[in-house]
Backbone bond lengths (Angstrom), bond angles and torsions (degrees), N, CA, C in turn:
res aa  C-N    CA-C-N  psi(-1)  N-CA   C-N-CA  omega(-1)  CA-C   N-CA-C  phi
1 X - - - 1.458 - - 1.525 109.72 -
2 X 1.334 116.69 130.01 1.460 122.34 178.46 1.525 110.05 -112.56
3 X 1.319 115.56 156.87 1.456 121.39 171.84 1.527 107.10 -104.23
4 X 1.333 115.55 111.98 1.457 121.52 178.04 1.529 108.05 -99.57
5 X 1.321 116.37 119.55 1.466 122.07 -179.10 1.523 109.60 -113.47
6 X 1.322 115.48 126.82 1.466 122.72 178.37 1.525 106.46 -120.31
7 X 1.347 117.29 120.78 1.465 117.19 -174.44 1.523 112.31 -149.80
8 X 1.331 113.05 153.52 1.465 121.70 174.07 1.524 107.89 -162.85
9 X 1.346 116.18 125.09 1.455 119.61 -177.71 1.517 110.82 58.63
10 X 1.352 116.06 -126.11 1.467 120.19 -179.98 1.522 112.81 -91.96
11 X 1.333 117.14 7.81 1.461 121.88 178.06 1.528 109.26 -96.83
12 X 1.335 115.54 129.44 1.469 119.70 179.35 1.527 109.00 -148.26
13 X 1.327 115.12 134.41 1.463 121.52 179.71 1.528 107.61 -131.25
14 X 1.337 116.97 124.06 1.464 122.72 179.43 1.521 108.80 -113.45
15 X 1.339 116.35 118.90 1.459 121.92 -178.48 1.525 109.56 -118.39
16 X 1.320 116.57 120.74 1.460 121.06 171.74 1.526 107.04 -83.94
17 X 1.324 115.97 116.09 1.466 119.03 -168.49 1.519 111.78 -141.31
18 X 1.337 115.03 135.69 1.460 120.74 170.50 1.508 107.65 -87.16
19 X 1.334 116.13 -90.47 1.459 118.10 174.92 1.531 112.17 -121.07
20 X 1.370 116.71 -0.96 1.464 117.91 179.21 1.525 110.97 -152.95
21 X 1.341 114.86 139.02 1.461 121.22 174.47 1.520 108.00 -137.65
22 X 1.342 115.81 123.42 1.462 120.95 177.87 1.525 108.35 -91.88
23 X 1.315 117.03 120.87 1.462 122.08 179.17 1.526 108.72 -101.25
24 X 1.334 116.29 114.66 1.454 121.21 -176.45 1.526 109.58 -127.10
25 X 1.328 115.82 167.70 1.456 120.05 176.17 1.518 112.40 125.75
26 X 1.340 114.78 165.73 1.470 121.20 -174.94 1.523 113.75 -101.96
27 X 1.324 117.31 11.15 1.464 119.64 177.04 1.531 108.06 -85.88
28 X 1.334 115.06 79.91 1.460 120.40 -172.19 1.533 112.53 -68.79
29 X 1.321 117.34 -28.44 1.469 119.57 178.66 1.526 110.61 -65.12
30 X 1.334 116.19 -44.00 1.462 119.09 179.09 1.524 111.00 -68.88
31 X 1.329 117.42 -37.14 1.468 120.26 175.25 1.522 110.27 -60.03
32 X 1.322 115.96 -44.15 1.464 121.60 179.93 1.530 110.46 -60.81
33 X 1.337 116.52 -45.27 1.464 120.35 179.41 1.528 111.02 -61.90
34 X 1.325 116.12 -44.43 1.465 121.81 -179.31 1.531 110.55 -59.26
35 X 1.331 116.53 -48.82 1.468 121.63 -179.54 1.521 110.48 -62.69
36 X 1.328 116.82 -42.30 1.468 120.58 -177.99 1.522 112.35 -64.55
37 X 1.328 117.07 -38.36 1.466 120.04 179.75 1.525 109.91 -65.19
38 X 1.327 116.91 -43.50 1.464 120.03 177.62 1.529 110.98 -60.94
39 X 1.314 116.92 -46.93 1.465 120.44 -179.05 1.524 111.23 -63.57
40 X 1.330 115.98 -42.17 1.468 119.38 -179.32 1.525 110.74 -63.41
41 X 1.324 116.74 -39.73 1.467 120.80 -179.24 1.525 111.96 -62.35
42 X 1.337 115.99 -44.68 1.461 119.48 -170.55 1.534 114.86 -102.33
43 X 1.321 118.10 -25.43 1.457 119.86 -172.45 1.529 114.32 -109.16
44 X 1.322 116.94 -16.92 1.465 119.67 179.99 1.525 109.79 -86.57
45 X 1.322 116.33 134.15 1.470 120.27 -177.45 1.528 111.96 -70.71
46 X 1.335 116.34 -31.27 1.467 119.49 177.36 1.527 109.20 -159.94
47 X 1.338 114.86 159.98 1.457 119.78 178.38 1.523 110.34 -71.31
48 X 1.321 115.04 148.11 1.456 119.33 175.75 1.530 109.80 -75.99
49 X 1.321 115.84 158.55 1.461 120.61 177.29 1.527 110.75 -60.05
50 X 1.338 115.64 -39.38 1.469 119.95 179.61 1.531 110.48 -62.73
51 X 1.325 116.03 -43.50 1.461 120.41 -178.85 1.522 111.29 -62.27
52 X 1.319 116.72 -42.52 1.465 121.46 -179.40 1.527 110.79 -62.26
53 X 1.343 116.76 -41.98 1.458 121.55 -174.11 1.523 114.36 -85.67
54 X 1.340 117.05 -15.57 1.459 118.69 -173.24 1.525 114.40 -126.04
55 X 1.316 117.13 -65.19 1.471 119.23 -170.37 1.519 114.40 -91.68
56 X 1.322 118.33 -15.46 1.457 120.25 177.02 1.517 113.87 92.23
57 X 1.320 115.25 -179.05 1.462 122.61 -174.64 1.520 111.78 -81.61
58 X 1.342 115.42 137.19 1.470 120.65 172.28 1.517 108.56 -78.49
59 X 1.332 116.76 132.07 1.459 120.96 -176.59 1.520 111.10 -137.08
60 X 1.335 115.12 145.93 1.457 121.85 171.95 1.520 107.11 -128.03
61 X 1.335 116.02 128.94 1.460 121.63 -178.75 1.521 109.90 -124.56
62 X 1.313 115.93 147.70 1.466 121.91 171.12 1.524 107.60 -119.72
63 X 1.313 115.49 119.84 1.474 122.33 -177.42 1.521 111.19 54.99
64 X 1.348 114.26 44.83 1.477 124.24 176.20 1.530 113.34 68.11
65 X 1.317 117.84 12.35 1.457 121.66 177.56 1.526 108.81 -112.94
66 X 1.344 115.92 123.69 1.458 119.52 -177.41 1.525 110.59 -63.96
67 X 1.318 114.95 135.34 1.459 121.31 -177.42 1.524 110.49 -72.55
68 X 1.337 115.46 133.38 1.457 120.69 169.47 1.521 107.67 -90.59
69 X 1.325 116.59 125.81 1.460 121.13 -171.45 1.526 112.68 -59.60
70 X 1.338 117.69 -25.48 1.461 120.42 179.17 1.532 112.11 -75.33
71 X 1.330 116.44 -15.76 1.458 120.39 -175.65 1.523 113.38 -98.03
72 X 1.333 116.66 -2.61 1.462 119.50 -177.39 1.522 109.78 -144.83
73 X 1.318 116.10 142.58 1.467 121.44 175.03 1.522 108.68 -104.88
74 X 1.322 115.23 135.23 1.462 121.21 -179.55 1.518 109.28 -114.83
75 X 1.341 115.37 134.07 1.462 120.32 177.39 1.525 109.40 -132.28
76 X 1.326 114.85 137.62 1.455 121.49 178.28 1.520 107.66 -109.16
77 X 1.329 115.91 114.77 1.462 122.77 -176.39 1.529 109.06 -106.89
78 X 1.332 117.16 129.59 1.461 119.77 179.15 1.524 110.66 -158.12
79 X 1.322 116.77 168.48 1.462 121.28 -175.31 1.528 113.06 -78.85
80 X 1.346 117.36 -7.65 1.469 121.02 176.77 1.527 112.27 -92.45
81 X 1.306 117.08 7.76 1.469 122.80 179.94 1.533 110.59 -56.64
82 X 1.333 115.21 136.37 1.462 121.12 179.99 1.527 110.44 -111.76
83 X 1.316 116.49 113.22 1.463 121.25 174.74 1.523 110.00 -63.85
84 X 1.331 116.49 -39.33 1.466 121.64 -179.25 1.522 110.12 -56.57
85 X 1.332 117.28 -48.19 1.464 120.98 -179.44 1.522 111.91 -70.90
86 X 1.333 117.06 -38.01 1.466 120.27 -176.68 1.528 111.51 -69.60
87 X 1.313 117.15 -26.95 1.471 120.82 178.29 1.535 112.04 -69.97
88 X 1.326 116.96 -9.36 1.472 120.29 176.73 1.532 111.11 -76.06
89 X 1.333 115.98 -7.77 1.479 122.68 174.75 1.526 112.34 56.99
90 X 1.321 115.91 53.35 1.458 121.80 177.29 1.537 110.01 -81.85
91 X 1.332 116.12 -178.41 1.466 121.57 -173.87 1.523 113.08 -56.45
92 X 1.323 117.64 -46.59 1.456 121.04 -176.36 1.527 112.74 -96.74
93 X 1.325 116.54 16.25 1.458 120.66 -177.87 1.530 111.12 -67.24
94 X 1.322 115.82 129.36 1.464 121.63 175.99 1.525 109.80 -68.60
95 X 1.312 117.49 -39.44 1.469 121.39 178.87 1.522 110.63 -63.18
96 X 1.320 117.24 -37.38 1.468 120.79 177.30 1.518 111.03 -57.93
97 X 1.331 116.47 -49.66 1.464 120.21 -178.21 1.519 110.61 -66.32
98 X 1.330 116.75 -39.72 1.465 120.59 179.35 1.528 110.77 -61.44
99 X 1.340 117.34 -47.75 1.462 120.70 -179.54 1.524 111.61 -65.97
100 X 1.314 116.40 -37.48 1.464 120.75 178.39 1.525 111.06 -59.68
101 X 1.335 116.72 -45.25 1.459 121.65 178.26 1.523 110.50 -68.22
102 X 1.329 117.04 -41.12 1.466 122.32 -178.70 1.528 111.15 -61.96
103 X 1.321 116.92 -46.62 1.461 121.69 -178.42 1.530 111.34 -65.32
104 X 1.339 115.92 -33.75 1.469 120.65 -173.88 1.528 113.76 -78.94
105 X 1.328 118.65 -0.01 1.463 120.31 -179.48 1.527 111.21 -65.48
106 X 1.326 115.80 147.16 1.467 122.02 -174.76 1.528 112.88 -55.98
107 X 1.334 116.80 -34.04 1.469 118.63 -177.46 1.525 112.88 -71.44
108 X 1.335 116.85 -5.46 1.468 120.41 176.50 1.529 112.61 -101.12
109 X 1.323 117.26 -3.18 1.469 120.92 -174.08 1.524 112.03 -60.64
110 X 1.315 117.29 -47.31 1.462 120.26 -178.65 1.522 111.55 -62.25
111 X 1.311 117.12 -40.50 1.471 120.78 179.19 1.516 110.68 -64.47
112 X 1.325 116.89 -43.49 1.471 120.90 179.03 1.523 110.50 -61.99
113 X 1.327 117.30 -43.56 1.470 121.02 178.80 1.528 111.17 -62.93
114 X 1.340 116.97 -39.29 1.469 121.13 179.13 1.524 111.08 -64.58
115 X 1.339 116.27 -43.94 1.464 120.28 178.54 1.523 110.55 -61.95
116 X 1.323 117.41 -41.98 1.468 120.72 178.55 1.531 111.74 -63.32
117 X 1.320 117.25 -39.99 1.467 121.16 178.81 1.536 110.91 -64.96
118 X 1.325 116.17 -40.84 1.463 120.52 179.21 1.528 110.93 -65.23
119 X 1.319 116.80 -41.73 1.465 120.32 179.33 1.532 110.91 -67.15
120 X 1.330 115.89 -39.31 1.465 119.56 177.73 1.526 110.49 -64.44
121 X 1.321 116.90 -42.33 1.467 121.46 177.70 1.517 111.22 -61.50
122 X 1.329 115.65 -39.89 1.461 120.57 179.27 1.536 111.18 -62.14
123 X 1.336 117.53 -44.86 1.467 120.21 -179.50 1.526 111.11 -65.53
124 X 1.334 117.70 -33.23 1.465 121.06 178.94 1.519 112.47 -67.35
125 X 1.323 116.28 -25.02 1.459 120.87 -178.80 1.534 113.35 -86.33
126 X 1.323 116.75 -9.43 1.461 119.95 -178.78 1.528 111.19 -73.77
127 X 1.327 115.82 151.68 1.462 121.90 176.54 1.521 108.80 -64.30
128 X 1.336 116.63 118.44 1.460 119.26 -175.29 1.522 113.18 -119.54
129 X 1.347 117.59 30.37 1.458 120.34 -179.68 1.531 111.70 -67.55
130 X 1.339 117.19 -32.85 1.459 120.33 -177.71 1.529 112.35 -107.80
131 X 1.313 115.67 -46.13 1.461 120.74 -178.13 1.521 108.56 -128.17
132 X 1.320 115.11 129.33 1.469 118.35 178.14 1.523 108.91 -89.91
133 X 1.327 118.67 117.98 1.462 121.44 -179.28 1.527 111.33 -80.05
134 X 1.293 115.96 100.16 1.467 120.60 -178.13 1.530 109.88 -79.56
135 X 1.310 116.25 134.75 1.465 121.34 -178.53 1.528 110.65 -90.08
136 X 1.326 115.78 135.97 1.460 122.15 176.74 1.528 108.10 -107.20
137 X 1.316 116.20 119.67 1.466 120.47 -179.85 1.528 109.96 -68.06
138 X 1.329 115.10 130.42 1.458 120.50 -179.87 1.520 111.29 -84.74
139 X 1.337 115.33 129.12 1.461 120.88 169.59 1.537 107.57 -86.23
140 X 1.339 117.56 165.19 1.473 118.26 177.46 1.526 113.21 -52.85
141 X 1.344 117.26 -40.34 1.463 120.29 -179.91 1.526 111.36 -65.47
142 X 1.341 116.78 -38.04 1.465 120.36 -178.53 1.529 112.46 -71.15
143 X 1.323 116.87 -19.18 1.463 119.54 177.88 1.527 111.60 -63.76
144 X 1.331 117.00 -21.80 1.461 120.18 177.01 1.522 111.97 -59.89
145 X 1.346 116.49 -26.88 1.463 120.46 -177.76 1.522 112.36 -70.14
146 X 1.325 117.07 -20.68 1.466 118.96 -178.55 1.532 111.76 -111.76
147 X 1.340 114.91 12.10 1.462 119.49 177.47 1.525 110.53 -100.97
148 X 1.305 116.60 144.58 1.455 122.37 172.70 1.535 106.68 -122.22
149 X 1.339 117.22 87.75 1.463 119.94 -175.46 1.528 112.07 -71.66
150 X 1.305 116.29 144.36 1.455 122.23 174.05 1.524 108.37 -132.17
151 X 1.313 116.93 157.22 1.457 121.81 178.61 1.527 108.53 -107.42
152 X 1.340 115.66 128.93 1.456 121.20 -178.29 1.523 110.47 -115.41
153 X 1.323 115.37 140.56 1.456 121.83 170.87 1.524 107.50 -131.13
154 X 1.329 114.57 120.56 1.463 120.93 -176.73 1.536 110.93 52.78
155 X 1.362 113.97 43.77 1.464 123.86 175.05 1.530 113.18 68.28
156 X 1.331 117.15 14.63 1.460 121.52 175.82 1.523 109.67 -119.09
157 X 1.328 116.49 141.58 1.454 119.68 177.07 1.526 109.04 -62.68
158 X 1.341 116.29 134.00 1.461 120.29 -173.49 1.525 110.12 -142.63
159 X 1.339 115.68 175.36 1.460 121.44 175.05 1.520 109.13 -142.70
160 X 1.345 117.09 -170.78 1.466 120.39 -173.66 1.526 113.38 -62.24
161 X 1.331 117.03 -24.55 1.467 119.93 -177.65 1.538 112.14 -74.17
162 X 1.324 115.41 -9.81 1.463 120.09 178.58 1.526 112.73 -96.05
163 X 1.337 115.91 1.50 1.467 120.17 -176.30 1.519 111.56 -109.32
164 X 1.316 115.13 148.64 1.463 120.74 173.60 1.536 109.16 -77.09
165 X 1.325 115.87 172.75 1.471 120.80 177.50 1.525 111.01 -57.49
166 X 1.329 117.47 -49.63 1.462 120.79 178.23 1.513 111.73 -58.72
167 X 1.321 116.77 -43.14 1.464 121.17 -175.44 1.521 111.96 -65.52
168 X 1.331 118.29 -40.29 1.468 119.89 -177.39 1.530 111.05 -68.97
169 X 1.339 116.76 -33.98 1.462 120.19 176.96 1.521 110.48 -73.44
170 X 1.314 117.47 -46.22 1.469 121.44 -178.01 1.522 111.45 -65.99
171 X 1.321 117.54 -34.08 1.474 121.08 176.52 1.524 110.40 -56.30
172 X 1.323 116.69 -44.15 1.467 121.29 179.14 1.527 111.39 -70.61
173 X 1.328 116.31 -44.74 1.466 120.24 -177.51 1.526 111.89 -63.02
174 X 1.318 116.68 -37.21 1.467 119.97 -179.36 1.528 111.11 -66.47
175 X 1.335 117.44 -37.40 1.469 119.99 176.38 1.529 110.52 -66.17
176 X 1.329 116.71 -44.37 1.466 120.25 179.35 1.522 110.65 -62.56
177 X 1.314 116.97 -42.19 1.466 120.68 -179.73 1.527 110.97 -63.56
178 X 1.320 117.07 -40.77 1.470 120.37 177.49 1.533 110.13 -61.88
179 X 1.323 115.80 -45.55 1.466 120.33 179.06 1.528 110.38 -59.06
180 X 1.330 116.18 -45.64 1.474 120.56 -176.84 1.520 112.47 -64.19
181 X 1.328 117.01 -28.41 1.469 121.16 -178.67 1.527 112.73 -85.44
182 X 1.333 117.55 -5.79 1.464 120.21 -175.70 1.528 113.26 -129.90
183 X 1.328 117.28 22.43 1.457 120.26 174.09 1.522 109.17 -149.34
184 X 1.325 115.88 164.58 1.465 120.46 -176.25 1.526 112.59 -93.00
185 X 1.336 118.53 -21.55 1.459 121.22 -179.23 1.532 111.34 -62.51
186 X 1.318 115.29 144.61 1.452 119.52 172.61 1.527 109.61 -68.49
187 X 1.314 115.90 154.32 1.463 120.96 178.35 1.524 108.94 -126.21
188 X 1.326 114.69 127.66 1.460 121.81 173.86 1.518 108.08 -113.42
189 X 1.329 116.01 123.80 1.464 121.89 -178.89 1.515 110.32 -114.92
190 X 1.320 115.67 127.52 1.463 121.29 168.32 1.521 106.37 -101.32
191 X 1.324 116.03 116.81 1.465 121.59 -174.12 1.523 108.29 -118.61
192 X 1.322 116.64 112.77 1.462 121.13 -176.66 1.524 108.88 -105.57
193 X 1.342 115.62 116.44 1.457 120.95 -172.32 1.534 111.38 -127.37
194 X 1.327 117.87 119.51 1.469 119.13 170.71 1.519 111.21 -60.27
195 X 1.352 115.52 -35.73 1.465 121.62 -179.05 1.522 109.50 -139.14
196 X 1.326 116.00 124.84 1.463 121.06 172.95 1.524 107.74 -92.12
197 X 1.329 116.69 107.65 1.459 120.95 179.25 1.521 110.01 -89.09
198 X 1.320 115.98 166.75 1.460 120.90 179.11 1.516 111.35 -61.54
199 X 1.333 117.17 -42.12 1.461 121.30 -178.21 1.523 111.66 -63.91
200 X 1.318 116.82 -42.85 1.463 120.69 179.14 1.528 110.54 -67.48
201 X 1.332 116.53 -43.06 1.460 120.99 -179.62 1.528 111.08 -62.72
202 X 1.322 116.61 -42.18 1.469 120.65 178.61 1.527 110.69 -59.70
203 X 1.329 116.75 -40.10 1.469 119.17 -178.84 1.529 110.79 -71.89
204 X 1.322 116.83 -39.17 1.465 120.11 178.50 1.531 111.47 -56.78
205 X 1.311 116.55 -38.37 1.460 121.35 -178.44 1.528 112.41 -69.39
206 X 1.324 116.99 -17.86 1.461 121.18 177.28 1.533 112.23 -83.66
207 X 1.317 117.56 -14.70 1.466 121.88 -174.17 1.528 109.97 -84.84
208 X 1.323 115.97 74.30 1.459 122.14 -171.64 1.527 113.88 -74.86
209 X 1.336 117.70 -17.83 1.465 120.28 -177.16 1.525 112.89 -100.08
210 X 1.320 116.57 13.11 1.467 121.47 -179.25 1.522 110.29 -120.87
211 X 1.319 115.71 151.39 1.463 122.06 167.81 1.521 106.00 -99.08
212 X 1.327 116.84 107.96 1.461 121.80 -173.68 1.523 110.72 -106.10
213 X 1.322 115.51 115.53 1.465 121.68 173.32 1.521 106.66 -101.70
214 X 1.341 116.12 113.25 1.463 121.34 -169.94 1.529 109.83 -111.65
215 X 1.334 116.32 110.74 1.464 121.24 177.13 1.524 108.24 -86.62
216 X 1.334 116.01 115.82 1.462 121.67 -174.22 1.533 110.17 -115.28
217 X 1.308 114.78 139.56 1.468 119.70 176.36 1.534 111.25 -112.47
218 X 1.327 116.23 -23.71 1.469 119.53 177.21 1.526 108.54 -158.19
219 X 1.332 116.09 143.46 1.463 121.09 173.58 1.528 109.62 -159.88
220 X 1.303 114.75 148.27 1.466 120.73 173.58 1.522 111.17 -101.94
221 X 1.323 116.58 0.72 1.464 121.77 -179.84 1.523 110.48 -88.17
222 X 1.312 118.72 137.05 1.465 119.87 172.26 1.531 110.06 -66.21
223 X 1.318 116.87 136.98 1.463 122.31 -178.32 1.519 110.07 -107.16
224 X 1.315 115.30 143.18 1.467 120.81 179.47 1.530 109.53 -72.88
225 X 1.307 116.03 128.16 1.476 123.45 -173.12 1.535 112.06 -50.92
226 X 1.311 117.03 -50.73 1.468 120.06 -173.52 1.529 113.14 -70.76
227 X 1.339 117.16 -12.29 1.467 120.67 -179.44 1.531 112.73 -95.86
228 X 1.336 117.19 16.75 1.466 120.76 -174.49 1.525 110.98 -111.38
229 X 1.339 114.84 137.36 1.464 121.90 166.95 1.517 105.92 -116.13
230 X 1.330 117.08 126.13 1.455 122.33 -172.67 1.532 111.38 -102.10
231 X 1.335 115.78 118.19 1.459 122.41 172.53 1.532 107.47 -96.24
232 X 1.327 116.25 91.38 1.456 120.51 -178.43 1.526 107.83 -133.95
233 X 1.343 117.42 -151.38 1.468 119.20 174.92 1.526 109.36 -56.92
234 X 1.317 114.94 -37.06 1.463 121.66 171.73 1.525 108.82 -111.22
235 X 1.335 115.68 147.84 1.471 120.85 175.21 1.525 106.68 -96.06
236 X 1.338 116.51 113.90 1.462 120.05 -170.84 1.527 111.03 -132.37
237 X 1.327 115.38 128.56 1.463 120.33 167.19 1.529 106.51 -88.69
238 X 1.316 116.93 115.77 1.457 119.35 -173.83 1.524 112.97 -70.74
239 X 1.317 117.39 -7.06 1.468 120.04 174.56 1.532 111.71 -88.63
240 X 1.343 115.79 -8.00 1.470 120.76 -178.36 1.525 108.87 -93.59
241 X 1.320 116.80 90.34 1.461 121.69 -175.01 1.527 112.02 -64.04
242 X 1.326 116.81 -36.14 1.466 119.86 -179.21 1.518 111.04 -65.75
243 X 1.326 117.36 -42.44 1.463 121.47 178.47 1.533 110.68 -61.87
244 X 1.334 116.73 -43.67 1.465 121.51 -179.43 1.521 110.46 -63.89
245 X 1.314 116.00 -45.19 1.471 120.03 -179.04 1.528 110.65 -61.46
246 X 1.339 117.06 -44.44 1.463 121.15 -178.55 1.526 111.59 -65.01
247 X 1.320 117.34 -38.08 1.461 121.17 -178.47 1.525 111.58 -69.36
248 X 1.323 116.55 -41.52 1.456 119.95 -172.14 1.525 113.51 -92.21
249 X 1.315 117.30 -12.71 1.461 120.35 176.53 1.523 110.52 -61.61
250 X 1.345 116.25 -36.84 1.466 121.58 -179.98 1.523 112.38 -70.18
251 X 1.324 117.06 -13.67 1.472 121.20 -179.94 1.531 111.37 -98.03
252 X 1.315 115.64 10.08 1.454 119.18 177.67 1.509 114.06 85.94
253 X 1.331 117.60 7.86 1.460 121.45 177.72 1.523 108.11 -82.06
254 X 1.321 116.75 125.82 1.464 120.26 -171.69 1.522 114.25 -91.84
255 X 1.338 117.68 -27.93 1.461 119.47 -175.63 1.524 110.96 -124.87
256 X 1.318 114.84 156.91 1.457 121.04 177.90 1.525 110.34 -63.11
257 X 1.319 117.02 -39.07 1.471 121.07 -178.64 1.529 110.87 -62.40
258 X 1.339 116.92 -39.83 1.469 120.42 177.65 1.527 110.57 -64.69
259 X 1.328 116.48 -41.44 1.467 120.76 179.72 1.525 110.84 -64.12
260 X 1.322 116.01 -43.40 1.463 120.05 179.81 1.523 111.14 -62.85
261 X 1.345 116.73 -41.12 1.464 119.91 179.64 1.522 111.10 -66.62
262 X 1.315 117.06 -35.63 1.464 120.62 177.28 1.524 110.96 -64.20
263 X 1.339 116.14 -40.45 1.465 120.59 178.58 1.527 110.47 -65.12
264 X 1.325 116.53 -44.85 1.472 120.80 179.78 1.524 110.90 -60.61
265 X 1.318 116.75 -43.86 1.473 120.38 179.09 1.524 110.97 -64.25
266 X 1.320 116.15 -39.46 1.460 121.15 -179.50 1.530 111.00 -64.51
267 X 1.336 116.25 -43.23 1.472 120.78 178.86 1.522 110.28 -64.03
268 X 1.310 116.16 -43.01 1.466 120.69 -178.89 1.529 111.39 -64.16
269 X 1.327 116.87 -40.25 1.462 120.78 -177.25 1.529 112.71 -76.41
270 X 1.331 116.82 -42.23 1.459 120.10 -175.34 1.518 113.58 -84.34
271 X 1.335 116.47 -35.40 1.463 120.65 -172.65 1.524 113.34 -111.21
272 X 1.330 116.42 -11.09 1.454 121.86 -177.56 1.525 110.71 57.27
273 X 1.351 115.34 44.68 1.465 122.07 178.10 1.525 108.43 -120.14
274 X 1.313 116.08 130.91 1.460 121.34 -179.26 1.518 110.05 -85.60
275 X 1.344 115.99 137.03 1.468 121.76 -178.34 1.531 108.98 -118.39
276 X 1.327 115.36 137.25 1.464 120.25 177.05 1.520 109.88 -124.85
277 X 1.319 116.27 151.85 1.471 121.08 177.15 1.525 112.15 -95.88
278 X 1.328 117.73 1.67 1.463 120.67 -177.49 1.517 110.11 -125.15
């Protein structure tokens, strides 16, 4: 279990998380702030002048230690993902990172060496009376420069408009999971889902090498109590028993079990989400 802290200025969110945390609730302003701080930390090239002078630095910590961006990969997964744009292999492209890891696998080493030898041989055969064509050995990462990736569905070239809701989310999750299983860096995923389906939830539970923060707006799946962070009138990590006890003691609730049952009933009534303790 890790303590994931997301903070900026007077905003602070502490999540006790193993590999998954479901963020639910109708406090959309706090959800918006939480998402923005994560994005600003990992996706913004630099802080704005306004942020420096007013609201302060966006920070993400794991177990009270500030994350070094070189030691962790961040991915934002959502249903508005564009395969067309991601195939352009830009800096934050998920496909770029996936292909980079895929090419660098040991079983591709011999092929890469063969391609480099062929290219070197080709440059040696060129007319070099005026200009000598020097060969640059390609590393696995540099091979991306000579690749033109395409996305296929049922052996036909396709894009995001050819995929269902489940398919567009799972397409991203499968790339992230592959990356997480073939590198040493930690991976933090912010996954924003209008609907958490059974198929998506089942796959999320398989992603053991990722820290998945899942923003949910609707689901028919029962959620495990300790894996929930509640964005409501109060911001509560349901795995934090001390926080729950302190909050509900003032309401005349005498035991932790009574407080937990009150929270479960409240979630069921307000959000129509079923909660389980197992």
